[in-house]
C-alpha positions in Angstrom: 38.2 22.2 52.1 38.0 23.5 48.5 39.3 21.8 45.4 42.3 24.2 45.0 43.5 23.6 48.6 43.1 19.8 48.1 45.1 19.9 45.0 47.8 21.9 46.6 48.2 19.6 49.6 48.1 16.5 47.4 50.8 18.0 45.2 52.9 19.0 48.2 52.8 15.4 49.5 53.9 14.1 46.1 56.8 16.4 45.9 57.9 15.6 49.5 57.7 11.9 48.9 59.6 12.1 45.6 62.2 14.6 46.7 63.1 12.5 49.7 63.6 9.4 47.7 65.9 8.5 44.8 63.0 8.0 42.4 61.7 11.0 40.4 59.0 9.1 38.5 55.5 7.9 39.3 53.7 5.2 37.4 49.9 4.9 37.2 48.5 1.7 35.5 45.2 0.0 35.5 44.1 -3.4 34.1 43.1 -3.0 30.4 39.3 -3.2 29.8 38.0 -3.9 26.3 34.4 -3.3 25.4 32.5 -5.9 23.4 31.5 -4.9 19.9 27.7 -4.9 19.6 26.9 -3.3 16.2 25.2 -5.5 13.6 26.4 -4.6 10.2 25.2 -5.5 6.7 25.3 -9.2 6.2 27.9 -10.8 3.9 28.4 -14.2 2.2 31.7 -14.6 4.0 31.2 -16.8 7.0 34.7 -18.1 7.8 38.1 -16.3 7.5 41.7 -16.5 8.6 42.4 -13.2 10.5 46.0 -12.0 10.3 47.3 -9.0 12.3 50.8 -8.4 10.8 53.4 -7.5 13.3 54.5 -3.9 13.7 57.6 -4.8 15.9 59.6 -7.3 13.8 59.1 -10.9 15.0 56.8 -9.9 17.9 53.0 -10.7 18.1 50.7 -7.8 17.3 48.5 -8.4 20.3 51.5 -7.9 22.6 52.5 -4.6 20.9 52.1 -1.4 22.8 52.3 2.3 21.8 53.4 5.3 23.7 54.0 9.0 23.0 57.8 8.7 23.4 59.1 5.8 21.2 56.0 4.7 19.3 55.5 0.9 19.0 57.3 -1.5 21.3 56.8 -5.1 22.5 56.0 -5.7 26.1 53.8 -8.6 27.4 53.1 -7.0 30.8 52.2 -3.6 29.4 49.9 -5.2 26.8 47.5 -6.1 29.6 47.4 -2.7 31.3 46.9 1.0 30.4 48.1 4.2 32.0 50.9 6.7 32.2 54.2 7.5 33.9 55.2 11.0 35.0 58.7 12.2 35.5 59.1 14.9 38.1 62.8 15.5 37.8 62.4 19.0 36.3 59.4 19.9 38.4 60.9 19.3 41.9 63.6 22.1 41.9 61.1 24.6 40.4 58.4 23.6 42.9 60.7 23.9 45.9 62.1 27.3 44.7 58.5 28.5 44.1 57.5 27.7 47.7 55.4 24.5 47.0 56.9 22.6 49.9 56.5 25.6 52.1 52.9 26.6 51.5 49.6 26.2 49.8 49.8 29.3 47.5 53.2 28.3 46.0 51.9 24.8 45.6 48.8 26.0 43.7 50.9 28.1 41.3 53.3 25.3 40.6 50.7 22.6 40.2 48.6 24.6 37.8 51.5 25.6 35.5 53.8 22.6 35.7 52.1 20.6 32.9 51.8 23.6 30.6 55.5 24.6 31.2 56.7 21.1 30.4 58.1 20.6 34.0 56.2 17.3 34.3 57.0 14.9 31.5 54.2 12.4 30.9 54.6 9.1 29.1 51.2 7.7 27.9 51.1 3.9 27.4 48.3 2.3 25.5 48.3 -1.4 24.4 46.6 -0.8 21.0 47.7 -4.2 19.7 45.4 -6.0 22.1 42.7 -3.4 22.0 42.5 -3.5 18.2 42.8 -7.3 17.7 40.3 -8.2 20.5 37.8 -5.6 19.3 38.0 -6.8 15.7 37.6 -10.4 16.8 34.5 -9.3 18.8 33.1 -7.5 15.7 33.4 -10.7 13.6 31.7 -12.8 16.3 28.9 -10.3 16.6 28.4 -10.4 12.8 28.4 -14.2 12.7 31.7 -14.5 10.9 33.8 -17.4 12.2 37.5 -16.9 12.3 40.9 -18.1 13.5 43.4 -15.4 14.5 47.1 -15.1 14.0 49.3 -12.2 15.1 52.4 -12.5 12.9 52.9 -11.9 9.2 54.0 -15.5 8.4 50.4 -16.7 8.8 49.4 -15.0 5.5 51.5 -17.4 3.3 50.5 -20.4 5.4 46.8 -19.7 4.8 47.0 -19.1 1.1 44.2 -21.7 0.4 41.7 -19.9 2.8 39.8 -16.7 2.8 42.3 -14.3 4.6 41.8 -10.9 6.0 45.1 -9.2 6.8 45.3 -6.0 8.8 48.4 -3.9 9.1 48.9 -0.7 11.1 51.1 1.7 9.1 51.1 4.6 11.5 49.7 5.1 15.0 50.4 8.3 17.0 49.3 9.5 20.4 50.2 12.6 22.3 48.9 15.0 25.0 47.9 18.5 23.8 46.6 20.6 25.4 47.1 19.6 29.0 44.8 16.6 30.0 43.7 16.1 26.4 44.7 13.1 24.3 45.2 12.9 20.5 45.0 9.6 18.6 45.8 9.1 14.9 45.8 5.7 13.2 46.5 4.8 9.5 46.6 1.3 8.1 45.6 -1.1 5.4 43.4 -4.3 5.2 43.7 -6.9 2.5 41.1 -9.5 1.8 42.2 -12.5 -0.2 40.3 -15.6 -1.4 42.3 -18.7 -2.3 45.5 -16.7 -2.7 44.0 -13.9 -4.9 43.6 -10.4 -3.6 39.9 -9.4 -3.7 40.0 -6.0 -1.9 42.6 -3.7 -0.4 41.3 -0.9 1.8 43.3 2.0 3.4 41.8 3.3 6.6 42.5 6.4 8.6 41.0 7.7 11.8 41.8 10.7 14.0 40.5 11.6 17.5 42.0 15.0 18.4 42.0 17.0 21.6 39.9 14.5 23.5 39.4 15.7 27.1 40.6 13.1 29.6 39.8 14.7 32.9 39.8 17.9 34.9 43.0 19.0 36.6 41.5 17.9 39.9 40.4 14.5 38.7 42.0 11.3 40.0 44.4 9.2 38.1 41.8 6.4 38.0 39.3 8.7 36.3 41.9 9.8 33.8 43.0 6.3 32.9 39.4 5.1 32.7 38.6 7.8 30.0 41.9 7.0 28.2 40.7 3.4 28.1 37.3 4.3 26.8 38.6 6.5 24.0 41.0 3.8 22.9 38.1 1.4 22.7 36.1 3.9 20.7 38.9 4.2 18.2 39.3 0.4 17.8 35.5 0.0 17.4 35.3 2.6 14.7 38.2 1.2 12.6 36.7 -2.3 13.0 33.5 -1.0 11.5 35.3 0.7 8.7 37.3 -2.4 7.8 34.4 -4.8 7.9 32.2 -2.6 5.7 34.9 -1.8 3.2 36.9 -5.0 3.1 34.5 -7.9 3.8 31.1 -6.4 2.6 32.9 -4.6 -0.2 34.9 -7.7 -1.0 31.7 -9.7 -1.4 30.3 -7.1 -3.8 33.4 -6.9 -5.9 33.6 -10.7 -6.1 30.0 -10.8 -7.5 30.9 -8.1 -10.0 34.0 -10.0 -11.2 31.9 -13.2 -11.6 29.2 -11.4 -13.6 31.8 -9.9 -15.9 33.4 -13.3 -16.5 30.1 -14.9 -17.3 29.4 -12.1 -19.9 
């Protein structure tokens, strides 16, 4: 049985199941997997910091914050531990039936191959970036021998004024699918390193991963979600590297410069 025929039969079964029930959506989720950070960066004199991830959803912990391509950031404890997507077939079913999907393989092939491009299947992508980013950054600090304690709400910044504090805030985070079966990720934010209540460095970071292929049309949902998970990890690892190099390593260098200027 060739791939096109398999796809047609599978799609026909989906339509039959959904059209005979009251539900027109199908959710696909897998447990979130976070890769350990392994890169050894330039050493710094900073050995212990308070790590603060400021909340994006007011009053809700950053590590329980999730993003999707429909509403942006939202708080959901359950979704913060999984990754995946939900598809709405309500527009697809009438067109598929009219096109002969439920009646034959040819009609099914045409409908299945064009539904995504024509906007007939509405896909909501759900990625728990709060947990991915915070856990990855914590792993990066551990790998680079920087002890830390973490907090996931903004109030921790004022409470830790006597410590060395690294505060990370996400200003913008967008994700969308374009073209079909390709994901786009854009993140912008700011990190602030303070020592004993005085700001040492502020660093604005930005990273884009555009048109990243998730899977072939014939790939399984498991393969697609696995690649989505991997790409999200890559994004988090790259911004972790950027922040450590420009905030902590850079902060150490600026502190030395300021001290030398004062002594002169």
